C-alpha positions as CSV (number, residue, x, y, z in Angstrom):
1,M,108.8,101.0,136.7
2,N,107.3,104.3,135.5
3,A,107.0,105.4,131.8
4,G,110.2,107.4,131.8
5,A,112.3,104.5,133.2
6,R,110.7,102.2,130.5
7,R,111.5,104.6,127.7
8,R,115.1,104.9,128.9
9,L,115.5,101.2,129.1
10,R,113.9,100.7,125.6
11,L,116.4,103.2,124.1
12,V,119.4,101.6,125.8
13,C,118.3,98.2,124.4
14,R,117.6,99.7,121.0
15,D,121.0,101.5,120.8
16,G,122.8,98.6,122.3
17,A,121.4,96.3,119.6
18,A,122.6,98.7,117.0
19,G,126.0,98.8,118.6
20,A,126.2,94.9,118.6
21,A,125.2,94.8,114.9
22,F,127.9,97.3,114.0
23,A,130.5,95.4,116.2
24,S,129.7,92.2,114.1
25,M,131.1,94.1,111.2
26,A,133.9,95.9,112.9
27,S,135.2,92.6,114.4
28,S,136.1,91.5,110.9
29,G,138.7,94.2,110.8
30,Q,137.6,95.4,107.3
31,L,135.7,98.6,108.1
32,P,137.7,101.8,107.8
33,L,138.8,103.4,111.1
34,W,136.9,106.6,110.5
35,A,133.6,104.7,110.2
36,V,134.4,102.8,113.4
37,G,135.4,105.8,115.3
38,A,132.3,107.9,114.2
39,F,129.9,105.1,115.1
40,F,131.1,104.4,118.6
41,A,131.4,108.1,119.4
42,G,127.7,108.4,118.4
43,L,126.8,105.3,120.3
44,V,128.3,106.7,123.5
45,L,126.3,110.0,123.1
46,A,123.1,108.0,122.5
47,L,123.7,105.8,125.6
48,L,124.2,109.0,127.6
49,D,120.8,110.3,126.2
50,R,122.5,113.2,124.3
51,R,120.3,113.7,121.2
52,V,122.7,116.3,119.8
53,L,121.3,116.0,116.2
54,A,117.6,116.5,117.2
55,A,117.6,120.2,115.9
56,R,119.9,119.5,112.9
57,A,117.8,117.1,110.8
58,G,118.4,119.0,107.6
59,L,122.2,119.3,108.0
60,T,122.6,115.7,108.9
61,T,120.5,114.5,106.0
62,G,122.6,116.5,103.6
63,F,125.7,114.9,105.2
64,L,124.4,111.4,104.7
65,L,123.6,112.2,101.0
66,F,127.1,113.5,100.5
67,S,128.5,110.3,102.2
68,A,126.4,108.1,100.0
69,V,127.7,109.8,96.9
70,G,131.4,109.6,98.1
71,L,131.1,106.0,99.1
72,G,129.5,105.0,95.8
73,F,132.4,106.8,93.9
74,L,134.9,104.9,96.0
75,V,133.1,101.6,95.1
76,V,133.0,102.4,91.4
77,S,136.6,103.4,91.4
78,G,137.6,100.1,93.1
79,A,139.0,101.7,96.2
80,F,136.2,100.3,98.4
81,D,134.4,97.0,98.5
82,A,130.6,97.2,98.1
83,V,129.8,95.3,101.2
84,V,132.2,97.4,103.3
85,A,130.8,100.7,101.9
86,A,127.2,99.5,102.5
87,G,128.1,98.6,106.2
88,A,129.9,101.9,106.8
89,F,127.0,103.9,105.4
90,A,124.4,101.8,107.4
91,G,126.5,102.7,110.6
92,L,126.3,106.4,109.7
93,V,122.6,106.2,109.2
94,A,122.1,104.4,112.5
95,V,124.1,107.1,114.3
96,Q,122.1,109.9,112.7
97,R,118.8,108.2,113.8
98,M,120.0,107.4,117.3
99,L,121.0,111.1,117.9
100,S,117.9,112.6,116.3
101,Q,114.5,113.5,117.8
102,L,112.8,110.5,119.4
103,S,109.8,109.1,117.4
104,P,108.4,105.7,116.4
105,A,109.8,106.3,112.9
106,A,113.3,106.8,114.2
107,D,113.0,103.7,116.3
108,G,112.0,101.6,113.2
109,Q,114.8,103.1,111.2
110,V,117.4,102.2,113.8
111,H,116.1,98.6,113.9
112,L,116.1,98.4,110.1
113,T,119.8,99.6,109.8
114,S,120.7,97.2,112.6
115,L,119.3,94.4,110.5
116,L,121.3,95.6,107.6
117,M,124.5,95.8,109.7
118,I,124.2,92.3,111.2
119,A,123.7,91.0,107.7
120,G,126.9,92.9,106.7
121,G,128.7,91.3,109.6
122,A,127.6,87.8,108.4
123,A,129.0,88.5,104.9
124,L,132.2,90.0,106.1
125,S,133.2,87.5,108.8
126,G,130.7,85.0,110.2
127,D,133.3,83.7,112.7
128,I,132.8,83.0,116.4
129,W,133.1,86.7,117.3
130,F,130.2,87.3,115.0
131,A,128.2,84.6,116.8
132,G,128.6,86.5,120.1
133,W,127.5,89.8,118.6
134,L,124.6,88.1,116.9
135,V,123.2,86.7,120.1
136,L,123.7,90.1,121.8
137,F,121.9,91.9,119.0
138,A,119.0,89.4,119.1
139,G,118.5,89.7,122.8
140,L,118.7,93.5,123.0
141,G,116.6,93.9,119.8
142,C,113.8,91.6,121.2
143,F,113.8,93.5,124.5
144,S,113.6,96.9,122.7
145,L,110.7,95.9,120.5
146,G,108.8,94.2,123.5
147,L,109.2,97.4,125.5
148,G,107.9,99.5,122.5
149,V,104.8,97.3,122.3
150,L,104.3,97.7,126.1
151,E,104.6,101.5,125.9
152,Q,101.8,101.6,123.3
153,A,99.5,99.2,125.3
154,A,100.0,100.5,128.9
155,P,97.8,103.3,130.1
156,E,99.4,106.7,130.1
157,G,101.6,107.3,133.1
158,A,101.0,103.7,134.5
159,E,103.6,102.2,136.6
160,L,104.6,98.5,136.1
161,P,106.6,96.2,138.4
162,L,110.1,95.6,137.2
163,K,110.6,91.9,137.8
164,P,107.5,90.6,136.1
165,L,108.2,92.9,133.2
166,V,111.8,91.6,132.8
167,R,110.7,88.0,133.2
168,Q,108.1,88.3,130.5
169,L,110.4,90.1,128.1
170,S,113.1,87.6,128.7
171,L,110.7,84.7,128.0
172,G,109.6,86.4,124.8
173,A,113.1,87.0,123.7
174,A,114.1,83.3,124.5
175,L,111.1,82.0,122.5
176,A,112.0,84.3,119.5
177,L,115.5,83.0,119.5
178,A,114.4,79.4,119.8
179,G,112.0,79.9,116.9
180,A,114.7,81.5,114.9
181,A,117.0,78.5,115.6
182,V,114.3,76.0,114.6
183,F,113.8,77.9,111.4
184,F,117.4,77.9,110.6
185,I,117.6,74.1,111.2
186,A,114.5,73.2,109.3
187,F,114.3,75.6,106.4
188,P,116.2,74.5,103.2
189,R,119.4,76.3,102.9
190,M,122.9,76.3,101.3
191,S,126.1,76.5,103.2
192,W,126.9,79.9,104.7
193,N,130.4,79.6,103.2
194,L,129.0,80.1,99.8
195,A,128.1,83.7,100.6
196,S,130.4,84.7,103.5
197,R,134.0,85.6,103.2
198,R,136.5,83.2,104.7
199,G,139.2,84.9,106.6
200,G,138.9,88.6,107.1
201,A,141.7,90.7,108.5
202,S,143.0,89.5,111.8
203,L,142.0,91.5,114.8
204,F,145.3,91.0,116.5
205,G,147.7,90.9,113.5
206,A,149.7,88.0,112.1
207,V,151.8,86.0,114.6
208,S,153.3,83.3,112.3
209,G,157.0,82.3,112.9
210,I,157.6,82.0,109.2
211,A,160.0,84.7,108.2
212,D,162.6,85.5,105.5
213,A,165.5,84.4,107.7
214,V,166.2,82.1,110.7
215,R,168.2,84.2,113.3
216,M,170.0,82.5,116.2
217,D,169.7,85.5,118.4
218,G,165.9,85.5,118.4
219,P,164.1,85.3,121.7
220,G,161.9,82.4,120.7
221,T,158.9,84.0,122.3
222,I,156.6,82.8,119.6
223,K,156.7,79.4,121.3
224,R,154.4,80.9,124.0
225,N,151.7,82.0,121.6
226,P,148.7,79.6,121.3
227,R,147.0,81.5,118.3
228,V,145.8,79.1,115.6
229,V,147.5,79.8,112.2
230,A,146.3,76.8,110.1
231,R,143.5,74.2,110.0
232,V,144.1,71.0,108.2
233,Q,141.9,68.0,107.3
234,L,143.7,64.8,106.5
235,D,142.8,61.9,104.2
236,P,143.3,59.2,105.4
237,D,142.5,60.6,108.9
238,P,145.1,59.2,111.4
239,G,142.5,59.5,114.2
240,T,145.1,60.6,116.8
241,D,144.8,63.6,119.2
242,A,148.2,64.9,118.3
243,L,150.4,64.5,115.3
244,D,154.1,63.6,115.3
245,A,154.7,65.4,112.0
246,Y,156.8,68.2,110.4
247,W,155.0,70.8,108.3
248,V,157.6,72.5,106.0
249,A,157.1,75.9,104.7
250,R,160.5,77.0,103.4
251,T,164.2,76.1,103.6
252,F,167.3,78.2,104.0
253,D,170.7,77.3,102.5
254,T,172.9,80.2,103.2
255,F,174.5,80.8,106.7
256,D,176.6,83.9,107.5
257,G,177.4,82.9,111.1
258,Q,174.4,84.9,112.5
259,Q,171.4,83.8,110.4
260,W,170.1,81.6,107.6
261,V,168.6,83.0,104.5
262,G,167.5,81.6,101.1
263,S,169.5,82.3,98.0
264,G,167.1,81.4,95.2
265,A,164.5,83.1,93.2
266,P,161.4,81.9,91.3
267,A,162.7,80.0,88.3
268,N,159.4,79.1,86.6
269,P,156.4,81.1,85.5
270,P,153.4,81.0,87.9
271,L,151.3,77.9,87.7
272,M,148.0,76.7,89.1
273,Q,149.7,73.5,90.5
274,V,153.3,72.7,91.4
275,H,155.0,69.3,91.3
276,L,157.9,68.9,93.6
277,G,159.4,65.6,92.5
278,R,158.6,62.0,91.6
279,Y,156.8,59.9,94.0
280,Q,154.8,56.7,94.5
281,R,151.5,56.1,96.2
282,P,149.9,56.1,98.8
283,L,149.8,59.8,99.5
284,V,148.3,61.8,102.4
285,H,145.9,64.4,101.1
286,Q,145.8,67.6,103.0
287,Q,143.1,70.3,102.8
288,I,144.8,73.3,104.3
289,E,143.4,76.7,105.5
290,L,146.0,79.3,106.4
291,L,144.2,81.7,108.7
292,P,144.9,85.5,109.0
293,A,147.2,84.9,111.9
294,Y,149.6,83.1,109.5
295,G,150.7,86.3,107.8
296,A,153.1,84.7,105.2
297,R,153.0,83.7,101.5
298,S,154.8,80.4,101.8
299,L,152.6,77.3,101.3
300,V,152.8,74.7,104.2
301,G,152.7,70.9,103.7
302,L,153.5,67.7,105.4
303,D,157.2,66.8,105.0
304,S,157.9,66.4,102.1
305,P,155.1,67.8,99.8
306,V,155.1,66.4,96.2
307,L,152.1,68.3,94.8
308,L,150.5,71.7,95.7
309,A,147.4,72.8,93.9
310,N,143.9,74.4,93.9
311,A,144.9,77.5,95.8
312,T,142.3,80.2,96.7
313,L,143.0,83.6,98.1
314,H,140.6,85.2,100.5
315,A,140.7,88.9,100.8
316,P,138.3,91.6,102.1
317,S,137.0,92.0,98.5
318,G,136.2,88.4,98.1
319,S,137.7,85.0,97.2
320,A,139.6,84.1,93.9
321,R,141.9,81.5,92.6
322,V,145.6,82.3,92.9
323,S,148.6,80.9,91.1
324,L,151.8,79.6,92.7
325,E,155.5,80.1,92.0
326,E,158.3,77.9,93.0
327,V,161.7,78.7,94.4
328,P,163.5,75.5,93.5
329,G,164.6,73.5,96.6
330,Q,163.3,76.2,99.0
331,E,159.6,77.0,98.9
332,V,156.4,77.6,96.9
333,R,154.7,80.9,97.3
334,F,151.4,82.4,96.6
335,T,151.8,85.0,93.9
336,E,149.4,87.5,95.5
337,P,149.1,88.6,99.1
338,G,145.8,87.8,100.9
339,A,144.2,87.7,104.4
340,S,144.1,83.9,104.3
341,Y,144.3,81.0,101.8
342,T,143.0,77.5,101.2
343,Y,144.7,74.9,99.0
344,H,145.4,71.1,98.7
345,A,148.7,69.4,99.3
346,Y,149.9,65.8,98.8
347,S,152.8,64.2,100.7
348,P,154.0,60.6,100.9
349,T,153.3,58.6,103.9
350,P,156.2,57.9,106.3
351,Q,156.5,54.3,104.8
352,V,156.9,55.6,101.2
353,V,160.3,56.9,100.0
354,R,160.0,59.9,97.9
355,R,162.3,59.4,94.8
356,T,163.8,62.6,93.5
357,Q,167.1,63.5,91.7
358,D,169.8,65.2,93.6
359,P,170.0,68.9,93.2
360,P,172.2,69.6,90.1
361,D,174.5,71.9,92.1
362,P,174.7,71.1,95.9
363,S,177.6,73.4,96.4
364,T,175.4,76.0,98.0
365,D,174.5,73.5,100.7
366,L,178.2,72.9,101.6
367,T,179.1,76.6,102.1
368,L,180.4,77.5,105.5
369,P,181.0,81.0,107.0
370,E,184.6,82.2,106.9
371,S,184.5,83.0,110.6
372,L,183.4,79.5,111.6
373,D,185.0,78.5,114.9
374,P,187.4,75.6,114.2
375,R,186.2,73.7,117.2
376,V,182.9,73.1,115.3
377,P,184.4,70.9,112.5
378,A,186.5,69.2,115.1
379,L,183.4,68.3,117.3
380,A,181.5,67.1,114.3
381,R,184.3,64.6,113.2
382,Q,184.6,63.4,116.8
383,V,180.9,62.7,117.1
384,A,180.4,61.3,113.6
385,G,183.4,58.9,114.0
386,D,183.7,56.4,111.2
387,A,180.3,57.0,109.7
388,R,180.5,57.2,105.9
389,D,176.8,57.6,105.2
390,P,175.1,61.0,105.6
391,A,172.1,59.4,107.2
392,E,174.3,57.6,109.8
393,A,176.3,60.7,110.5
394,A,173.1,62.7,111.0
395,R,171.7,60.1,113.4
396,R,174.9,60.2,115.6
397,L,175.0,64.1,115.6
398,Q,171.3,64.1,116.5
399,Q,171.8,61.7,119.5
400,Y,174.8,63.7,120.7
401,L,173.0,67.1,120.6
402,R,169.8,65.7,122.3
403,A,171.8,64.1,125.1
404,N,174.3,66.9,125.9
405,Y,172.3,70.1,125.3
406,Q,169.2,71.5,126.9
407,Y,166.3,73.4,125.4
408,T,165.6,76.9,126.7
409,L,164.0,80.1,125.6
410,D,166.0,82.3,128.0
411,L,169.0,83.5,125.9
412,N,171.4,86.4,125.9
413,Q,173.2,88.0,122.9
414,A,176.5,86.5,121.8
415,G,179.1,87.5,119.2
416,D,179.3,84.0,117.8
417,P,176.0,82.4,118.7
418,L,176.9,78.9,117.4
419,A,180.1,78.6,119.4
420,D,178.4,80.1,122.4
421,F,175.7,77.4,122.1
422,L,178.0,74.5,121.6
423,F,180.9,75.3,124.0
424,E,179.6,77.8,126.5
425,R,175.9,77.9,127.4
426,R,175.2,74.4,126.0
427,A,171.4,75.4,125.9
428,G,169.3,77.0,123.1
429,H,166.1,76.9,121.2
430,C,165.3,75.1,118.0
431,E,167.2,77.5,115.7
432,H,170.5,76.6,117.6
433,F,170.0,72.9,117.4
434,A,169.0,73.1,113.7
435,T,172.0,75.4,112.9
436,A,174.5,73.2,114.8
437,M,173.2,70.1,113.0
438,A,173.4,71.7,109.6
439,V,176.8,73.3,110.0
440,M,178.4,70.2,111.4
441,L,177.0,68.1,108.6
442,R,178.4,70.5,106.1
443,S,181.8,70.4,107.8
444,L,181.8,66.7,107.2
445,G,181.1,67.2,103.4
446,Y,177.4,66.4,103.5
447,P,175.0,69.0,101.9
448,A,172.6,70.2,104.6
449,R,170.2,73.1,105.2
450,V,167.7,74.4,107.7
451,A,164.0,74.0,107.2
452,G,161.3,76.2,108.8
453,G,157.7,75.5,109.4
454,F,155.6,73.8,112.2
455,Y,155.8,70.7,114.3
456,G,152.9,68.7,115.5
457,G,149.2,69.3,115.0
458,E,146.4,69.2,117.7
459,R,143.0,67.6,116.8
460,V,140.0,70.0,117.2
461,G,136.8,68.4,115.9
462,A,137.5,66.7,112.5
463,Q,140.5,68.9,111.8
464,Y,144.0,69.4,113.0
465,V,145.1,72.9,114.0
466,L,148.6,74.4,113.9
467,R,149.4,77.1,116.4
468,A,151.9,80.0,116.3
469,A,153.6,78.2,119.2
470,D,154.1,75.2,116.9
471,A,156.6,77.2,114.7
472,H,159.8,75.2,114.6
473,A,163.1,74.9,112.8
474,W,165.0,71.7,112.0
475,S,167.7,70.4,109.7
476,Q,167.6,68.6,106.4
477,V,170.5,66.4,104.9
478,L,170.9,65.3,101.4
479,V,170.7,61.5,101.2
480,P,171.5,59.9,97.8
481,G,168.4,58.4,96.1
482,R,166.0,60.0,98.6
483,G,166.7,63.7,98.3
484,F,166.7,65.9,101.5
485,V,165.6,64.1,104.6
486,S,164.6,65.8,107.8
487,V,166.6,65.3,110.9
488,D,165.7,67.1,114.2
489,A,168.3,67.5,117.0
490,T,166.0,69.6,119.2
491,P,164.8,67.6,122.4
492,E,161.3,66.5,122.3
493,D,160.1,68.9,125.0
494,G,161.2,71.9,122.8
495,R,159.5,71.0,119.6
496,G,155.8,71.8,120.4
497,G,154.4,75.0,121.8
498,Q,154.9,76.1,125.4
499,P,152.2,78.7,126.1
500,P,151.1,79.5,129.7
501,A,148.7,76.9,130.9
502,L,145.7,79.2,131.7
503,F,146.0,81.0,128.2
504,A,146.4,77.8,126.4
505,F,143.3,76.3,128.1
506,L,141.1,79.4,127.4
507,T,142.3,79.5,123.8
508,E,141.6,75.8,123.3
509,Q,138.0,76.1,124.7
510,L,137.5,79.1,122.4
511,E,138.7,77.0,119.4
512,R,136.4,74.2,120.3
513,L,133.5,76.5,120.5
514,E,134.5,78.0,117.1
515,E,134.8,74.6,115.6
516,L,131.3,73.7,116.8
517,W,130.0,77.1,115.4
518,R,131.6,76.5,112.0
519,R,130.3,72.9,111.8
520,S,126.8,73.6,113.1
521,V,126.1,77.0,111.6
522,V,128.6,78.3,109.1
523,D,129.0,75.1,107.2
524,Y,125.4,73.8,107.9
525,S,123.7,73.0,104.6
526,M,120.9,71.0,103.0
527,L,123.0,67.8,103.2
528,D,123.3,68.2,107.0
529,Q,119.5,68.7,107.1
530,V,119.0,65.5,105.3
531,E,121.4,63.6,107.6
532,L,119.7,65.2,110.7
533,A,116.2,64.1,109.5
534,R,117.5,60.7,108.7
535,A,119.0,60.3,112.1
536,L,115.8,61.4,113.8
537,V,113.6,59.1,111.7
538,S,115.8,56.1,111.4
539,P,119.1,56.3,113.4
540,P,121.9,54.1,112.1
541,R,121.9,50.5,113.4
542,S,125.0,49.3,115.3
543,E,127.1,46.5,113.8
544,G,126.0,43.0,114.6
545,A,122.4,44.0,115.5
546,A,120.0,41.1,115.1
547,S,117.3,43.0,113.3
548,P,116.9,46.1,111.2
549,G,114.4,47.6,113.6
550,W,114.6,51.0,114.9
551,V,117.3,51.6,117.4
552,P,116.8,54.6,119.7
553,D,119.6,57.2,119.5
554,A,120.5,58.8,122.9
555,K,121.0,62.3,121.5
556,A,117.7,62.1,119.5
557,L,115.9,60.9,122.5
558,A,117.3,63.6,124.7
559,A,116.4,66.3,122.2
560,S,112.9,64.9,121.8
561,A,112.4,64.7,125.5
562,A,113.6,68.3,126.0
563,V,111.1,69.5,123.3
564,A,108.3,67.5,124.8
565,L,108.9,68.9,128.3
566,G,109.0,72.4,127.0
567,V,105.7,72.1,125.2
568,Y,104.1,70.4,128.2
569,A,105.3,73.2,130.5
570,L,104.0,75.8,128.1
571,L,100.6,74.1,127.8
572,R,100.3,73.7,131.5
573,R,101.0,77.3,132.1
574,R,98.4,78.4,129.5
575,R,95.9,76.0,131.1
576,A,96.5,77.3,134.6
577,A,96.1,80.9,133.3
578,A,92.9,79.9,131.7
579,R,91.6,78.3,134.9
580,A,92.5,81.4,137.1
581,P,89.4,83.2,138.3
582,R,88.7,86.3,136.3
583,P,87.4,89.4,138.0
584,P,83.8,90.3,137.2
585,R,83.1,92.8,134.5
586,A,81.8,95.3,137.0
587,V,85.1,95.1,139.0
588,T,87.1,95.6,135.9
589,E,85.1,98.6,134.8
590,A,85.5,100.1,138.3
591,S,89.3,99.6,138.2
592,R,89.5,101.5,134.8
593,F,87.3,104.2,136.3
594,L,89.8,104.5,139.2
595,D,92.7,104.7,136.8
596,A,91.0,107.6,134.9
597,I,90.3,109.5,138.2
598,E,94.0,109.1,139.2
599,R,95.2,110.4,135.8
600,R,93.2,113.6,136.4
601,L,94.6,113.8,140.0
602,R,98.1,113.8,138.6
603,S,97.1,116.4,135.9
604,A,95.9,118.6,138.7
605,R,99.1,117.8,140.7
606,I,97.1,116.4,143.7
607,R,99.0,113.9,145.7
608,Y,98.0,111.3,148.2
609,R,99.3,111.6,151.7
610,D,101.1,108.5,153.2
611,G,98.5,105.7,153.5
612,E,95.7,107.9,152.2
613,Q,92.9,106.2,150.1
614,L,90.7,107.8,147.4
615,E,87.8,108.4,149.7
616,E,89.9,110.0,152.4
617,L,91.4,112.2,149.8
618,A,88.0,113.3,148.6
619,V,86.9,114.1,152.2
620,R,90.1,116.2,152.9
621,L,89.6,118.2,149.7
622,S,85.9,118.8,150.4
623,A,86.6,119.9,154.0
624,G,89.2,122.4,152.7
625,R,86.8,123.7,150.0
626,H,89.2,122.6,147.2
627,P,87.8,123.3,143.7
628,F,88.4,119.6,143.0
629,G,86.6,118.4,146.2
630,A,83.0,118.2,145.1
631,A,83.6,116.5,141.8
632,L,86.1,114.1,143.4
633,N,83.7,113.2,146.3
634,R,80.9,112.2,143.8
635,A,83.3,110.2,141.6
636,A,84.9,108.4,144.7
637,R,81.5,107.5,146.1
638,R,80.3,106.0,142.7
639,Y,83.7,104.0,142.4
640,L,83.2,102.5,145.8
641,E,79.6,101.5,145.0
642,A,80.7,100.1,141.7
643,R,83.6,98.2,143.1
644,F,82.2,96.9,146.4
645,G,78.5,97.9,146.5
646,G,77.2,95.8,143.5
647,R,76.1,98.9,141.6
648,P,77.6,98.7,138.0
649,L,78.7,102.0,136.6
650,D,76.9,103.0,133.4
651,P,79.3,104.3,130.7
652,A,77.1,107.5,130.3
653,E,77.3,108.2,134.1
654,R,81.1,107.5,134.0
655,A,81.5,110.1,131.3
656,V,79.5,112.7,133.2
657,L,81.6,112.2,136.4
658,L,84.9,112.3,134.5
659,A,83.8,115.5,132.6
660,A,83.1,117.1,136.0
661,L,86.6,116.3,137.0
662,D,88.0,117.7,133.7
663,R,86.2,121.0,134.4
664,A,87.6,121.1,137.8
665,V,91.1,120.6,136.5
666,Q,90.6,123.5,134.0
C-alpha cells in the first residue's frame, strides 16, 4: 500500500468514525432534521474526497460563529435543549473540518468533535442502537489514529504490505477496546441512568393499540407487530416465562353500534398518586416503564390496579415528576405528554378480592344502541338460561362464544358489525368478542363495559415485556361486592400477539441483546462492581455444602482462564520477537542507504525495468551517458560493498555519495 492509498484509507476511517458518532445522536430522534441532513450531506462529500470548503475557510468560520450564536439564543429562549444544540453544533464543526484543507490540525479537530458527539449520543439515548454506533466509532477511530502515526513514522513514499498493516492495526484497535472495557468495569462509577435520558423519541413512531375508541371494523393488524411498548418488573416475581395476565389501560362504556368510547372526564384535581378503591393485602408491586413505542397517556396496570404513584416523565429535555388525573371508572392519565414514562402500580393478587363500592350510577353501563338487532338479546337470553347472577351469566356467554366462534384478523366491512359477527361470519377479532359479551350482558340487565390494554407478558431477563401485538380488548361485568370483574370471550389463540415467525425471532434476539446492554452497561454501577469483586474473590457457596471453603465458580474460572491465555499468548509473541535474529548494524545502514538512493531515483523519474537490480540500472545509465549514471554507479558499488562485502559505510562517505546524487538530480 503506497502513501496515497494509506492517506485515503485514513481519511475514510476518520470521516466514518465521525459519521458513527453523529449517528449515535441522530438515532435518538431528538436532533433537528436540518442538522441531520447537513451532516450526512457533508459526510458523503468527504467520503468522495470532495474538499469543497478548502478554499472558503473564512466564510465557513463566519457561518459557524453565526450558528453558535443562533443555537445559543434558541437554548436561552427554551426552544432548544442544551445537549441537542451542542450536538448539532458539533456536527456542523465536524463537517466544516472534514471538507476543509487536509492538515494534522484538521484531523485532530475532527477526532475531538467526534468524541463530543459520541458523548452527546450517550446523553441523549444510550440504548442498544447507541451501543452499535459506539463500537463502530471506536474501531474506525483507532484505525484512523493508527494510520496517522504510521504515516509520520514511515519513510517518505514508502510502500507497505496491506495484510500485515491491517492485521497490526486490528490488533491495536482490539487491545484498545479491551483496555477501555477493563477500565469501565474496574473504575468506580455511578449508574449511566443518572446522567442519560431514558426514552428518546422513537425511531419508528408509536405503535400502541391504546386509542380513544374501540372500533369493530378495525383490521387488527397490530396483532402482528412485535415492538416492545412496556417493560415491567414484578414483586413478588412469579418466575414464569410468560404471564397469563390482563393489563388494563382504559375502559369504554358507550356503544353506538359501531364503536366504544368513554363518556367521562377528569373529576378530581391532578394528584401525585391515585387510589382506585379499597383493597386488602397481599399486593403485586409493578415497576412499569412505558417506552416511546407506547404513544399514549393512559397508565397501564395489572387487572385491577388499586394504587398508581411515583410517575416520572421522560422527554428530550430531561426527566421530571408528573402528576396524574383520574377519569372515574375509566382510566388514569398522565397530565403532560412525554416520550416515555416510568411509575409504580399496585394490584391485588388473583386470590385477593378487591372490595369496592358499586358505581353510584350504573345506568351508563346498561345503555344499548337504538339500532341493536333484536336477535342479539334473544341469543343472550337463550345462552344465559336461568342464570340469575351476573358472574354465572358471563361464564355461560363466555363458554358459548369461545366454542362457536372463530378468531380471525381477516375481516371485511359490514353495516352492522355485531350482527354480522354473531349471525353471519361467526368469526372476528378481540373487539368483536368483547363487544358481543358486553352487549349481551347489558341486554340481560347486567352493567358491563369493554376494557382495552394488553394481555400476557413475556420474560426477558429480570423483566416482563409487553409488545404492541399484545394489545387486547375484553369485557368487564359489574358483580355486587366485587366491582367490575374481567371476562374474556376471545379464544386463547387470539389473545396474544401473532407476528411473523422470523420477524418475531429477530425482534426477540434484539431485545435480549438490549436487556444485556442495559443490565451490563447502562445500569452498571458501583454496587455491581462490588458484587463482581465479591464473586471473583469468594463466590457464593451452594446450599448444603459441608464447609465454608472456596467453591470455584464456572463463569469466574472461564473468565480467568481466558485472561490468562491472552496474557500468555502476548508474552510468548513478545519473547519470540525478542529471540528473532536481528540484522547486523552494517546491513541496516546499507538498507537505509538504498532507500535514500531510491528516493532520489523517483525524484529524477528514473524507473527500473522489469527484473532490473540497482547495479544493472547503474550500468545501463552509465553506458547511455546519462547525467545520473556516474554518481549512481559509485553509490551502487558502495551499497553492494556495505551490504554484502563487509565494508561498513561511514556516515560522512554516505553524505558525500548522496550529495553527488542530489547534484545530478538538479
